[in-house]
All heavy atoms as a GROMACS GRO file, in nm:
protein
  578
    1MET      N    1   0.377  -6.025  -1.221
    1MET     CA    2   0.400  -6.071  -1.356
    1MET      C    3   0.308  -6.189  -1.390
    1MET      O    4   0.260  -6.198  -1.501
    1MET     CB    5   0.546  -6.113  -1.373
    1MET     CG    6   0.577  -6.155  -1.515
    1MET     SD    7   0.752  -6.150  -1.543
    1MET     CE    8   0.770  -6.295  -1.642
    2ALA      N    9   0.282  -6.276  -1.296
    2ALA     CA   10   0.195  -6.391  -1.322
    2ALA      C   11   0.055  -6.346  -1.361
    2ALA      O   12  -0.007  -6.405  -1.448
    2ALA     CB   13   0.189  -6.481  -1.200
    3ALA      N   14   0.006  -6.239  -1.298
    3ALA     CA   15  -0.126  -6.186  -1.334
    3ALA      C   16  -0.126  -6.133  -1.476
    3ALA      O   17  -0.223  -6.151  -1.549
    3ALA     CB   18  -0.168  -6.078  -1.236
    4ASP      N   19  -0.016  -6.070  -1.516
    4ASP     CA   20  -0.005  -6.019  -1.653
    4ASP      C   21  -0.012  -6.134  -1.753
    4ASP      O   22  -0.080  -6.123  -1.854
    4ASP     CB   23   0.127  -5.944  -1.674
    4ASP     CG   24   0.135  -5.814  -1.594
    4ASP    OD1   25   0.028  -5.762  -1.555
    4ASP    OD2   26   0.246  -5.766  -1.572
    5VAL      N   27   0.058  -6.242  -1.726
    5VAL     CA   28   0.058  -6.357  -1.815
    5VAL      C   29  -0.081  -6.417  -1.823
    5VAL      O   30  -0.130  -6.449  -1.932
    5VAL     CB   31   0.162  -6.462  -1.770
    5VAL    CG1   32   0.146  -6.592  -1.846
    5VAL    CG2   33   0.303  -6.408  -1.784
    6LYS      N   34  -0.148  -6.430  -1.709
    6LYS     CA   35  -0.284  -6.485  -1.708
    6LYS      C   36  -0.379  -6.398  -1.790
    6LYS      O   37  -0.459  -6.450  -1.868
    6LYS     CB   38  -0.334  -6.496  -1.563
    6LYS     CG   39  -0.468  -6.564  -1.553
    6LYS     CD   40  -0.510  -6.583  -1.410
    6LYS     CE   41  -0.647  -6.648  -1.406
    6LYS     NZ   42  -0.697  -6.667  -1.272
    7GLU      N   43  -0.368  -6.267  -1.776
    7GLU     CA   44  -0.452  -6.176  -1.854
    7GLU      C   45  -0.423  -6.189  -2.003
    7GLU      O   46  -0.516  -6.188  -2.086
    7GLU     CB   47  -0.430  -6.031  -1.809
    7GLU     CG   48  -0.486  -6.002  -1.672
    7GLU     CD   49  -0.446  -5.864  -1.621
    7GLU    OE1   50  -0.399  -5.781  -1.700
    7GLU    OE2   51  -0.462  -5.842  -1.499
    8LEU      N   52  -0.297  -6.201  -2.039
    8LEU     CA   53  -0.260  -6.216  -2.179
    8LEU      C   54  -0.311  -6.349  -2.236
    8LEU      O   55  -0.358  -6.355  -2.350
    8LEU     CB   56  -0.109  -6.205  -2.198
    8LEU     CG   57  -0.051  -6.065  -2.180
    8LEU    CD1   58   0.102  -6.069  -2.182
    8LEU    CD2   59  -0.101  -5.971  -2.289
    9ILE      N   60  -0.305  -6.455  -2.155
    9ILE     CA   61  -0.357  -6.585  -2.200
    9ILE      C   62  -0.506  -6.573  -2.229
    9ILE      O   63  -0.554  -6.623  -2.331
    9ILE     CB   64  -0.328  -6.695  -2.095
    9ILE    CG1   65  -0.178  -6.725  -2.092
    9ILE    CG2   66  -0.408  -6.822  -2.126
    9ILE    CD1   67  -0.136  -6.812  -1.975
   10GLU      N   68  -0.580  -6.509  -2.139
   10GLU     CA   69  -0.724  -6.493  -2.160
   10GLU      C   70  -0.752  -6.412  -2.288
   10GLU      O   71  -0.842  -6.446  -2.365
   10GLU     CB   72  -0.790  -6.427  -2.039
   10GLU     CG   73  -0.790  -6.515  -1.916
   10GLU     CD   74  -0.861  -6.648  -1.935
   10GLU    OE1   75  -0.964  -6.654  -2.005
   10GLU    OE2   76  -0.810  -6.749  -1.882
   11LYS      N   77  -0.676  -6.306  -2.309
   11LYS     CA   78  -0.691  -6.223  -2.429
   11LYS      C   79  -0.664  -6.306  -2.554
   11LYS      O   80  -0.739  -6.301  -2.652
   11LYS     CB   81  -0.596  -6.104  -2.423
   11LYS     CG   82  -0.604  -6.013  -2.544
   11LYS     CD   83  -0.510  -5.894  -2.532
   11LYS     CE   84  -0.518  -5.806  -2.655
   11LYS     NZ   85  -0.429  -5.691  -2.646
   12VAL      N   86  -0.557  -6.384  -2.550
   12VAL     CA   87  -0.520  -6.468  -2.663
   12VAL      C   88  -0.629  -6.572  -2.689
   12VAL      O   89  -0.668  -6.596  -2.804
   12VAL     CB   90  -0.383  -6.536  -2.640
   12VAL    CG1   91  -0.357  -6.644  -2.743
   12VAL    CG2   92  -0.272  -6.431  -2.644
   13MET      N   93  -0.680  -6.634  -2.584
   13MET     CA   94  -0.784  -6.735  -2.600
   13MET      C   95  -0.908  -6.676  -2.668
   13MET      O   96  -0.967  -6.739  -2.756
   13MET     CB   97  -0.822  -6.796  -2.465
   13MET     CG   98  -0.715  -6.883  -2.403
   13MET     SD   99  -0.666  -7.025  -2.504
   13MET     CE  100  -0.820  -7.115  -2.514
   14ASP      N  101  -0.946  -6.556  -2.629
   14ASP     CA  102  -1.061  -6.490  -2.691
   14ASP      C  103  -1.037  -6.469  -2.840
   14ASP      O  104  -1.124  -6.496  -2.923
   14ASP     CB  105  -1.090  -6.356  -2.624
   14ASP     CG  106  -1.145  -6.372  -2.483
   14ASP    OD1  107  -1.192  -6.482  -2.448
   14ASP    OD2  108  -1.139  -6.273  -2.407
   15LYS      N  109  -0.918  -6.422  -2.875
   15LYS     CA  110  -0.885  -6.395  -3.015
   15LYS      C  111  -0.874  -6.525  -3.096
   15LYS      O  112  -0.917  -6.530  -3.211
   15LYS     CB  113  -0.754  -6.316  -3.027
   15LYS     CG  114  -0.762  -6.177  -2.973
   15LYS     CD  115  -0.851  -6.091  -3.060
   15LYS     CE  116  -0.849  -5.948  -3.010
   15LYS     NZ  117  -0.929  -5.860  -3.092
   16LEU      N  118  -0.817  -6.629  -3.036
   16LEU     CA  119  -0.806  -6.756  -3.107
   16LEU      C  120  -0.945  -6.811  -3.138
   16LEU      O  121  -0.969  -6.863  -3.247
   16LEU     CB  122  -0.728  -6.858  -3.023
   16LEU     CG  123  -0.580  -6.831  -3.002
   16LEU    CD1  124  -0.519  -6.937  -2.911
   16LEU    CD2  125  -0.505  -6.825  -3.133
   17GLU      N  126  -1.035  -6.798  -3.042
   17GLU     CA  127  -1.172  -6.844  -3.063
   17GLU      C  128  -1.239  -6.764  -3.174
   17GLU      O  129  -1.304  -6.822  -3.262
   17GLU     CB  130  -1.252  -6.833  -2.933
   17GLU     CG  131  -1.388  -6.895  -2.941
   17GLU     CD  132  -1.461  -6.891  -2.808
   17GLU    OE1  133  -1.400  -6.932  -2.707
   17GLU    OE2  134  -1.577  -6.847  -2.806
   18GLU      N  135  -1.222  -6.633  -3.172
   18GLU     CA  136  -1.279  -6.547  -3.277
   18GLU      C  137  -1.229  -6.587  -3.415
   18GLU      O  138  -1.304  -6.587  -3.511
   18GLU     CB  139  -1.241  -6.401  -3.254
   18GLU     CG  140  -1.316  -6.332  -3.144
   18GLU     CD  141  -1.265  -6.189  -3.122
   18GLU    OE1  142  -1.200  -6.132  -3.212
   18GLU    OE2  143  -1.289  -6.136  -3.012
   19LYS      N  144  -1.100  -6.620  -3.424
   19LYS     CA  145  -1.037  -6.651  -3.551
   19LYS      C  146  -1.045  -6.799  -3.588
   19LYS      O  147  -1.002  -6.838  -3.695
   19LYS     CB  148  -0.891  -6.606  -3.550
   19LYS     CG  149  -0.876  -6.456  -3.537
   19LYS     CD  150  -0.730  -6.416  -3.532
   19LYS     CE  151  -0.719  -6.265  -3.517
   19LYS     NZ  152  -0.619  -6.210  -3.604
   20GLY      N  153  -1.098  -6.881  -3.498
   20GLY     CA  154  -1.110  -7.024  -3.525
   20GLY      C  155  -0.978  -7.097  -3.531
   20GLY      O  156  -0.962  -7.195  -3.603
   21ILE      N  157  -0.881  -7.051  -3.453
   21ILE     CA  158  -0.749  -7.114  -3.452
   21ILE      C  159  -0.750  -7.230  -3.353
   21ILE      O  160  -0.781  -7.213  -3.236
   21ILE     CB  161  -0.640  -7.012  -3.417
   21ILE    CG1  162  -0.634  -6.904  -3.526
   21ILE    CG2  163  -0.504  -7.080  -3.401
   21ILE    CD1  164  -0.540  -6.790  -3.498
   22THR      N  165  -0.715  -7.347  -3.402
   22THR     CA  166  -0.715  -7.469  -3.322
   22THR      C  167  -0.580  -7.491  -3.254
   22THR      O  168  -0.483  -7.422  -3.285
   22THR     CB  169  -0.744  -7.592  -3.410
   22THR    OG1  170  -0.638  -7.603  -3.507
   22THR    CG2  171  -0.878  -7.580  -3.481
   23LEU      N  172  -0.575  -7.591  -3.168
   23LEU     CA  173  -0.450  -7.628  -3.102
   23LEU      C  174  -0.344  -7.664  -3.205
   23LEU      O  175  -0.229  -7.622  -3.193
   23LEU     CB  176  -0.474  -7.746  -3.006
   23LEU     CG  177  -0.350  -7.804  -2.937
   23LEU    CD1  178  -0.280  -7.699  -2.851
   23LEU    CD2  179  -0.388  -7.925  -2.853
   24GLU      N  180  -0.383  -7.737  -3.308
   24GLU     CA  181  -0.288  -7.778  -3.411
   24GLU      C  182  -0.229  -7.657  -3.483
   24GLU      O  183  -0.109  -7.649  -3.506
   24GLU     CB  184  -0.354  -7.873  -3.511
   24GLU     CG  185  -0.388  -8.009  -3.453
   24GLU     CD  186  -0.514  -8.011  -3.367
   24GLU    OE1  187  -0.596  -7.916  -3.373
   24GLU    OE2  188  -0.530  -8.109  -3.291
   25LYS      N  189  -0.315  -7.563  -3.520
   25LYS     CA  190  -0.267  -7.442  -3.589
   25LYS      C  191  -0.178  -7.360  -3.497
   25LYS      O  192  -0.074  -7.308  -3.538
   25LYS     CB  193  -0.385  -7.356  -3.636
   25LYS     CG  194  -0.462  -7.413  -3.752
   25LYS     CD  195  -0.574  -7.320  -3.791
   25LYS     CE  196  -0.663  -7.381  -3.896
   25LYS     NZ  197  -0.778  -7.294  -3.929
   26PHE      N  198  -0.219  -7.346  -3.371
   26PHE     CA  199  -0.141  -7.268  -3.276
   26PHE      C  200  -0.006  -7.332  -3.252
   26PHE      O  201   0.097  -7.264  -3.250
   26PHE     CB  202  -0.216  -7.254  -3.143
   26PHE     CG  203  -0.142  -7.172  -3.042
   26PHE    CD1  204  -0.141  -7.035  -3.050
   26PHE    CD2  205  -0.072  -7.233  -2.938
   26PHE    CE1  206  -0.071  -6.959  -2.958
   26PHE    CE2  207  -0.002  -7.158  -2.846
   26PHE     CZ  208  -0.001  -7.020  -2.856
   27THR      N  209  -0.002  -7.463  -3.238
   27THR     CA  210   0.122  -7.535  -3.211
   27THR      C  211   0.220  -7.523  -3.328
   27THR      O  212   0.341  -7.524  -3.306
   27THR     CB  213   0.091  -7.683  -3.181
   27THR    OG1  214   0.002  -7.689  -3.070
   27THR    CG2  215   0.217  -7.760  -3.145
   28ALA      N  216   0.169  -7.511  -3.449
   28ALA     CA  217   0.256  -7.503  -3.567
   28ALA      C  218   0.346  -7.380  -3.563
   28ALA      O  219   0.462  -7.387  -3.602
   28ALA     CB  220   0.171  -7.504  -3.694
   29ASP      N  221   0.294  -7.266  -3.517
   29ASP     CA  222   0.376  -7.144  -3.511
   29ASP      C  223   0.322  -7.050  -3.403
   29ASP      O  224   0.266  -6.944  -3.433
   29ASP     CB  225   0.378  -7.073  -3.647
   29ASP     CG  226   0.489  -6.970  -3.658
   29ASP    OD1  227   0.561  -6.948  -3.558
   29ASP    OD2  228   0.505  -6.913  -3.766
   30PRO      N  229   0.338  -7.088  -3.277
   30PRO     CA  230   0.279  -7.011  -3.168
   30PRO      C  231   0.334  -6.869  -3.154
   30PRO      O  232   0.258  -6.776  -3.124
   30PRO     CB  233   0.308  -7.093  -3.043
   30PRO     CG  234   0.424  -7.179  -3.080
   30PRO     CD  235   0.412  -7.204  -3.227
   31VAL      N  236   0.462  -6.849  -3.177
   31VAL     CA  237   0.521  -6.716  -3.160
   31VAL      C  238   0.461  -6.619  -3.261
   31VAL      O  239   0.420  -6.508  -3.226
   31VAL     CB  240   0.675  -6.721  -3.171
   31VAL    CG1  241   0.734  -6.581  -3.168
   31VAL    CG2  242   0.734  -6.806  -3.060
   32LYS      N  243   0.452  -6.660  -3.386
   32LYS     CA  244   0.395  -6.573  -3.489
   32LYS      C  245   0.249  -6.540  -3.458
   32LYS      O  246   0.207  -6.426  -3.467
   32LYS     CB  247   0.405  -6.638  -3.627
   32LYS     CG  248   0.350  -6.549  -3.738
   32LYS     CD  249   0.360  -6.618  -3.872
   32LYS     CE  250   0.312  -6.535  -3.987
   32LYS     NZ  251   0.191  -6.460  -3.969
   33ILE      N  252   0.173  -6.642  -3.420
   33ILE     CA  253   0.031  -6.618  -3.388
   33ILE      C  254   0.017  -6.523  -3.271
   33ILE      O  255  -0.065  -6.430  -3.275
   33ILE     CB  256  -0.041  -6.753  -3.362
   33ILE    CG1  257  -0.053  -6.830  -3.495
   33ILE    CG2  258  -0.178  -6.730  -3.301
   33ILE    CD1  259  -0.106  -6.971  -3.481
   34LEU      N  260   0.097  -6.542  -3.166
   34LEU     CA  261   0.090  -6.453  -3.050
   34LEU      C  262   0.128  -6.310  -3.086
   34LEU      O  263   0.062  -6.215  -3.044
   34LEU     CB  264   0.180  -6.503  -2.937
   34LEU     CG  265   0.129  -6.622  -2.858
   34LEU    CD1  266   0.231  -6.661  -2.752
   34LEU    CD2  267  -0.004  -6.593  -2.794
   35GLU      N  268   0.235  -6.295  -3.162
   35GLU     CA  269   0.277  -6.160  -3.199
   35GLU      C  270   0.172  -6.092  -3.287
   35GLU      O  271   0.147  -5.972  -3.273
   35GLU     CB  272   0.413  -6.164  -3.268
   35GLU     CG  273   0.525  -6.194  -3.169
   35GLU     CD  274   0.662  -6.208  -3.233
   35GLU    OE1  275   0.672  -6.212  -3.357
   35GLU    OE2  276   0.760  -6.216  -3.155
   36ASP      N  277   0.106  -6.169  -3.375
   36ASP     CA  278  -0.001  -6.113  -3.458
   36ASP      C  279  -0.120  -6.069  -3.372
   36ASP      O  280  -0.176  -5.962  -3.391
   36ASP     CB  281  -0.050  -6.214  -3.562
   36ASP     CG  282   0.050  -6.235  -3.675
   36ASP    OD1  283   0.145  -6.154  -3.689
   36ASP    OD2  284   0.034  -6.334  -3.749
   37ILE      N  285  -0.156  -6.153  -3.276
   37ILE     CA  286  -0.272  -6.123  -3.191
   37ILE      C  287  -0.243  -6.009  -3.095
   37ILE      O  288  -0.324  -5.918  -3.079
   37ILE     CB  289  -0.315  -6.249  -3.113
   37ILE    CG1  290  -0.382  -6.348  -3.208
   37ILE    CG2  291  -0.409  -6.214  -2.998
   37ILE    CD1  292  -0.414  -6.481  -3.146
   38LEU      N  293  -0.127  -6.014  -3.031
   38LEU     CA  294  -0.095  -5.914  -2.929
   38LEU      C  295  -0.037  -5.786  -2.987
   38LEU      O  296  -0.042  -5.682  -2.923
   38LEU     CB  297   0.002  -5.974  -2.826
   38LEU     CG  298  -0.052  -6.095  -2.750
   38LEU    CD1  299   0.057  -6.155  -2.663
   38LEU    CD2  300  -0.173  -6.058  -2.666
   39GLY      N  301   0.022  -5.797  -3.105
   39GLY     CA  302   0.079  -5.678  -3.169
   39GLY      C  303   0.207  -5.629  -3.106
   39GLY      O  304   0.247  -5.515  -3.127
   40VAL      N  305   0.272  -5.712  -3.026
   40VAL     CA  306   0.398  -5.674  -2.961
   40VAL      C  307   0.495  -5.791  -2.964
   40VAL      O  308   0.455  -5.906  -2.974
   40VAL     CB  309   0.378  -5.630  -2.815
   40VAL    CG1  310   0.297  -5.503  -2.806
   40VAL    CG2  311   0.314  -5.738  -2.732
   41ASP      N  312   0.622  -5.758  -2.952
   41ASP     CA  313   0.727  -5.858  -2.941
   41ASP      C  314   0.759  -5.874  -2.793
   41ASP      O  315   0.811  -5.781  -2.731
   41ASP     CB  316   0.851  -5.814  -3.020
   41ASP     CG  317   0.959  -5.917  -3.022
   41ASP    OD1  318   0.929  -6.035  -2.998
   41ASP    OD2  319   1.075  -5.880  -3.048
   42LEU      N  320   0.724  -5.987  -2.735
   42LEU     CA  321   0.743  -6.009  -2.592
   42LEU      C  322   0.876  -6.078  -2.564
   42LEU      O  323   0.928  -6.150  -2.649
   42LEU     CB  324   0.629  -6.097  -2.539
   42LEU     CG  325   0.490  -6.037  -2.547
   42LEU    CD1  326   0.387  -6.142  -2.513
   42LEU    CD2  327   0.477  -5.919  -2.453
   43PRO      N  328   0.929  -6.060  -2.443
   43PRO     CA  329   1.050  -6.133  -2.404
   43PRO      C  330   1.024  -6.283  -2.405
   43PRO      O  331   0.912  -6.328  -2.381
   43PRO     CB  332   1.078  -6.085  -2.262
   43PRO     CG  333   0.984  -5.974  -2.233
   43PRO     CD  334   0.880  -5.973  -2.339
   44ASP      N  335   1.129  -6.360  -2.432
   44ASP     CA  336   1.115  -6.506  -2.443
   44ASP      C  337   1.051  -6.570  -2.321
   44ASP      O  338   0.965  -6.658  -2.335
   44ASP     CB  339   1.251  -6.571  -2.469
   44ASP     CG  340   1.301  -6.546  -2.610
   44ASP    OD1  341   1.221  -6.504  -2.696
   44ASP    OD2  342   1.420  -6.570  -2.634
   45ASP      N  343   1.090  -6.528  -2.201
   45ASP     CA  344   1.034  -6.591  -2.081
   45ASP      C  345   0.883  -6.568  -2.070
   45ASP      O  346   0.809  -6.657  -2.031
   45ASP     CB  347   1.105  -6.545  -1.954
   45ASP     CG  348   1.090  -6.396  -1.926
   45ASP    OD1  349   1.084  -6.318  -2.023
   45ASP    OD2  350   1.088  -6.360  -1.807
   46LYS      N  351   0.838  -6.451  -2.109
   46LYS     CA  352   0.695  -6.421  -2.102
   46LYS      C  353   0.619  -6.493  -2.213
   46LYS      O  354   0.513  -6.550  -2.190
   46LYS     CB  355   0.673  -6.270  -2.110
   46LYS     CG  356   0.537  -6.227  -2.063
   46LYS     CD  357   0.531  -6.078  -2.048
   46LYS     CE  358   0.450  -6.042  -1.927
   46LYS     NZ  359   0.437  -5.901  -1.905
   47ILE      N  360   0.676  -6.492  -2.333
   47ILE     CA  361   0.605  -6.556  -2.445
   47ILE      C  362   0.599  -6.707  -2.425
   47ILE      O  363   0.498  -6.769  -2.457
   47ILE     CB  364   0.667  -6.518  -2.581
   47ILE    CG1  365   0.561  -6.531  -2.690
   47ILE    CG2  366   0.788  -6.598  -2.616
   47ILE    CD1  367   0.586  -6.449  -2.812
   48ASP      N  368   0.704  -6.767  -2.367
   48ASP     CA  369   0.701  -6.910  -2.340
   48ASP      C  370   0.592  -6.945  -2.239
   48ASP      O  371   0.521  -7.046  -2.255
   48ASP     CB  372   0.837  -6.958  -2.288
   48ASP     CG  373   0.944  -6.961  -2.396
   48ASP    OD1  374   0.909  -6.960  -2.516
   48ASP    OD2  375   1.063  -6.963  -2.360
   49ALA      N  376   0.575  -6.862  -2.139
   49ALA     CA  377   0.470  -6.886  -2.038
   49ALA      C  378   0.332  -6.874  -2.102
   49ALA      O  379   0.242  -6.953  -2.071
   49ALA     CB  380   0.484  -6.788  -1.923
   50ILE      N  381   0.315  -6.777  -2.191
   50ILE     CA  382   0.186  -6.759  -2.258
   50ILE      C  383   0.158  -6.877  -2.351
   50ILE      O  384   0.047  -6.930  -2.353
   50ILE     CB  385   0.182  -6.626  -2.334
   50ILE    CG1  386   0.190  -6.509  -2.236
   50ILE    CG2  387   0.056  -6.615  -2.420
   50ILE    CD1  388   0.215  -6.374  -2.300
   51ILE      N  389   0.259  -6.920  -2.426
   51ILE     CA  390   0.244  -7.035  -2.517
   51ILE      C  391   0.202  -7.158  -2.437
   51ILE      O  392   0.107  -7.228  -2.475
   51ILE     CB  393   0.374  -7.061  -2.595
   51ILE    CG1  394   0.396  -6.951  -2.698
   51ILE    CG2  395   0.370  -7.198  -2.663
   51ILE    CD1  396   0.533  -6.952  -2.763
   52ASP      N  397   0.268  -7.184  -2.327
   52ASP     CA  398   0.235  -7.301  -2.244
   52ASP      C  399   0.092  -7.292  -2.192
   52ASP      O  400   0.017  -7.389  -2.195
   52ASP     CB  401   0.332  -7.315  -2.128
   52ASP     CG  402   0.472  -7.354  -2.173
   52ASP    OD1  403   0.488  -7.401  -2.287
   52ASP    OD2  404   0.567  -7.337  -2.092
   53GLY      N  405   0.054  -7.175  -2.145
   53GLY     CA  406  -0.082  -7.156  -2.092
   53GLY      C  407  -0.189  -7.173  -2.198
   53GLY      O  408  -0.292  -7.236  -2.175
   54VAL      N  409  -0.164  -7.118  -2.316
   54VAL     CA  410  -0.262  -7.130  -2.425
   54VAL      C  411  -0.272  -7.275  -2.471
   54VAL      O  412  -0.383  -7.326  -2.494
   54VAL     CB  413  -0.224  -7.036  -2.543
   54VAL    CG1  414  -0.308  -7.066  -2.666
   54VAL    CG2  415  -0.241  -6.890  -2.501
   55LYS      N  416  -0.160  -7.344  -2.482
   55LYS     CA  417  -0.164  -7.486  -2.522
   55LYS      C  418  -0.245  -7.567  -2.421
   55LYS      O  419  -0.323  -7.654  -2.460
   55LYS     CB  420  -0.022  -7.542  -2.533
   55LYS     CG  421   0.050  -7.501  -2.659
   55LYS     CD  422   0.188  -7.564  -2.664
   55LYS     CE  423   0.265  -7.526  -2.786
   55LYS     NZ  424   0.401  -7.585  -2.786
   56LEU      N  425  -0.226  -7.540  -2.293
   56LEU     CA  426  -0.302  -7.611  -2.190
   56LEU      C  427  -0.451  -7.586  -2.205
   56LEU      O  428  -0.532  -7.678  -2.199
   56LEU     CB  429  -0.256  -7.570  -2.051
   56LEU     CG  430  -0.125  -7.629  -2.002
   56LEU    CD1  431  -0.084  -7.563  -1.870
   56LEU    CD2  432  -0.138  -7.779  -1.984
   57LYS      N  433  -0.489  -7.460  -2.224
   57LYS     CA  434  -0.630  -7.426  -2.237
   57LYS      C  435  -0.690  -7.484  -2.364
   57LYS      O  436  -0.801  -7.536  -2.363
   57LYS     CB  437  -0.651  -7.275  -2.232
   57LYS     CG  438  -0.640  -7.219  -2.093
   57LYS     CD  439  -0.685  -7.074  -2.090
   57LYS     CE  440  -0.701  -7.026  -1.950
   57LYS     NZ  441  -0.834  -7.048  -1.897
   58LEU      N  442  -0.618  -7.474  -2.476
   58LEU     CA  443  -0.668  -7.530  -2.602
   58LEU      C  444  -0.680  -7.682  -2.591
   58LEU      O  445  -0.778  -7.740  -2.639
   58LEU     CB  446  -0.577  -7.493  -2.718
   58LEU     CG  447  -0.584  -7.349  -2.767
   58LEU    CD1  448  -0.475  -7.322  -2.870
   58LEU    CD2  449  -0.720  -7.318  -2.826
   59GLY      N  450  -0.585  -7.746  -2.526
   59GLY     CA  451  -0.591  -7.890  -2.507
   59GLY      C  452  -0.708  -7.930  -2.419
   59GLY      O  453  -0.776  -8.028  -2.445
   60ALA      N  454  -0.734  -7.851  -2.316
   60ALA     CA  455  -0.847  -7.879  -2.226
   60ALA      C  456  -0.979  -7.861  -2.301
   60ALA      O  457  -1.071  -7.941  -2.284
   60ALA     CB  458  -0.843  -7.787  -2.105
   61ASP      N  459  -0.987  -7.758  -2.385
   61ASP     CA  460  -1.109  -7.736  -2.463
   61ASP      C  461  -1.132  -7.851  -2.560
   61ASP      O  462  -1.245  -7.898  -2.577
   61ASP     CB  463  -1.100  -7.604  -2.542
   61ASP     CG  464  -1.110  -7.481  -2.453
   61ASP    OD1  465  -1.144  -7.495  -2.334
   61ASP    OD2  466  -1.082  -7.371  -2.503
   62LYS      N  467  -1.024  -7.898  -2.622
   62LYS     CA  468  -1.034  -8.011  -2.715
   62LYS      C  469  -1.078  -8.136  -2.641
   62LYS      O  470  -1.166  -8.209  -2.688
   62LYS     CB  471  -0.900  -8.033  -2.784
   62LYS     CG  472  -0.904  -8.139  -2.891
   62LYS     CD  473  -0.770  -8.148  -2.962
   62LYS     CE  474  -0.774  -8.254  -3.070
   62LYS     NZ  475  -0.649  -8.261  -3.144
   63ALA      N  476  -1.020  -8.161  -2.525
   63ALA     CA  477  -1.056  -8.279  -2.446
   63ALA      C  478  -1.202  -8.272  -2.402
   63ALA      O  479  -1.274  -8.372  -2.405
   63ALA     CB  480  -0.965  -8.291  -2.325
   64LYS      N  481  -1.248  -8.153  -2.366
   64LYS     CA  482  -1.388  -8.137  -2.324
   64LYS      C  483  -1.481  -8.169  -2.440
   64LYS      O  484  -1.582  -8.235  -2.424
   64LYS     CB  485  -1.414  -7.996  -2.273
   64LYS     CG  486  -1.557  -7.979  -2.223
   64LYS     CD  487  -1.583  -7.836  -2.179
   64LYS     CE  488  -1.722  -7.814  -2.129
   64LYS     NZ  489  -1.830  -7.868  -2.208
   65GLY      N  490  -1.445  -8.123  -2.560
   65GLY     CA  491  -1.526  -8.152  -2.678
   65GLY      C  492  -1.534  -8.301  -2.706
   65GLY      O  493  -1.641  -8.353  -2.739
   66VAL      N  494  -1.424  -8.370  -2.691
   66VAL     CA  495  -1.423  -8.515  -2.711
   66VAL      C  496  -1.509  -8.583  -2.607
   66VAL      O  497  -1.588  -8.673  -2.638
   66VAL     CB  498  -1.278  -8.569  -2.708
   66VAL    CG1  499  -1.276  -8.721  -2.702
   66VAL    CG2  500  -1.199  -8.519  -2.827
   67MET      N  501  -1.495  -8.542  -2.482
   67MET     CA  502  -1.575  -8.603  -2.374
   67MET      C  503  -1.724  -8.577  -2.394
   67MET      O  504  -1.806  -8.665  -2.373
   67MET     CB  505  -1.530  -8.551  -2.238
   67MET     CG  506  -1.388  -8.593  -2.200
   67MET     SD  507  -1.362  -8.771  -2.200
   67MET     CE  508  -1.463  -8.819  -2.064
   68ASP      N  509  -1.758  -8.455  -2.438
   68ASP     CA  510  -1.898  -8.423  -2.465
   68ASP      C  511  -1.953  -8.513  -2.576
   68ASP      O  512  -2.064  -8.563  -2.569
   68ASP     CB  513  -1.915  -8.276  -2.503
   68ASP     CG  514  -1.896  -8.183  -2.385
   68ASP    OD1  515  -1.893  -8.230  -2.268
   68ASP    OD2  516  -1.883  -8.060  -2.407
   69ALA      N  517  -1.872  -8.532  -2.681
   69ALA     CA  518  -1.914  -8.617  -2.792
   69ALA      C  519  -1.932  -8.762  -2.746
   69ALA      O  520  -2.028  -8.829  -2.784
   69ALA     CB  521  -1.813  -8.609  -2.907
   70LEU      N  522  -1.840  -8.810  -2.664
   70LEU     CA  523  -1.851  -8.946  -2.614
   70LEU      C  524  -1.973  -8.962  -2.523
   70LEU      O  525  -2.041  -9.064  -2.527
   70LEU     CB  526  -1.724  -8.986  -2.538
   70LEU     CG  527  -1.601  -9.009  -2.623
   70LEU    CD1  528  -1.480  -9.034  -2.533
   70LEU    CD2  529  -1.621  -9.126  -2.718
   71GLY      N  530  -2.000  -8.859  -2.446
   71GLY     CA  531  -2.118  -8.864  -2.360
   71GLY      C  532  -2.245  -8.875  -2.442
   71GLY      O  533  -2.339  -8.945  -2.407
   72GLY      N  534  -2.246  -8.809  -2.560
   72GLY     CA  535  -2.360  -8.816  -2.649
   72GLY      C  536  -2.380  -8.956  -2.705
   72GLY      O  537  -2.493  -8.997  -2.734
   73LEU      N  538  -2.274  -9.030  -2.720
   73LEU     CA  539  -2.284  -9.168  -2.770
   73LEU      C  540  -2.358  -9.258  -2.673
   73LEU      O  541  -2.421  -9.356  -2.711
   73LEU     CB  542  -2.144  -9.226  -2.796
   73LEU     CG  543  -2.067  -9.170  -2.914
   73LEU    CD1  544  -1.926  -9.228  -2.916
   73LEU    CD2  545  -2.138  -9.200  -3.045
   74PHE      N  546  -2.347  -9.225  -2.546
   74PHE     CA  547  -2.408  -9.308  -2.443
   74PHE      C  548  -2.536  -9.245  -2.388
   74PHE      O  549  -2.583  -9.281  -2.282
   74PHE     CB  550  -2.308  -9.333  -2.329
   74PHE     CG  551  -2.186  -9.405  -2.375
   74PHE    CD1  552  -2.066  -9.336  -2.393
   74PHE    CD2  553  -2.190  -9.540  -2.404
   74PHE    CE1  554  -1.953  -9.403  -2.438
   74PHE    CE2  555  -2.077  -9.607  -2.449
   74PHE     CZ  556  -1.958  -9.538  -2.466
   75GLY      N  557  -2.592  -9.151  -2.462
   75GLY     CA  558  -2.718  -9.091  -2.423
   75GLY      C  559  -2.709  -8.988  -2.313
   75GLY      O  560  -2.809  -8.949  -2.256
   76LYS      N  561  -2.588  -8.942  -2.282
   76LYS     CA  562  -2.571  -8.841  -2.178
   76LYS      C  563  -2.530  -8.710  -2.243
   76LYS      O  564  -2.445  -8.707  -2.329
   76LYS     CB  565  -2.462  -8.882  -2.079
   76LYS     CG  566  -2.495  -9.006  -2.003
   76LYS     CD  567  -2.383  -9.045  -1.912
   76LYS     CE  568  -2.414  -9.173  -1.838
   76LYS     NZ  569  -2.303  -9.216  -1.754
   77LYS      N  570  -2.592  -8.604  -2.205
   77LYS     CA  571  -2.556  -8.471  -2.253
   77LYS      C  572  -2.583  -8.368  -2.152
   77LYS      O  573  -2.662  -8.375  -2.069
   77LYS     CB  574  -2.630  -8.437  -2.381
   77LYS     CG  575  -2.553  -8.487  -2.500
   77LYS     CD  576  -2.578  -8.400  -2.617
   77LYS     CE  577  -2.468  -8.425  -2.715
   77LYS     NZ  578  -2.458  -8.340  -2.818
   0.00000   0.00000   0.00000
């Protein structure tokens, strides 16, 4: 089951990137966004795991962008 969740997180991340959905947008209504992207109604335990995983990845991507921008301020890229 863990592999299934990981695969679904990767699929969701690809779709979020395609659609330009940010962490803030995803956090506002994650269940609706996931159901729209995946096209299925998942059990609560599975959808909660996917939501947590996507939030972690989106947060990490956001943090990386901030760090990259800060690095540019100090002449590092």
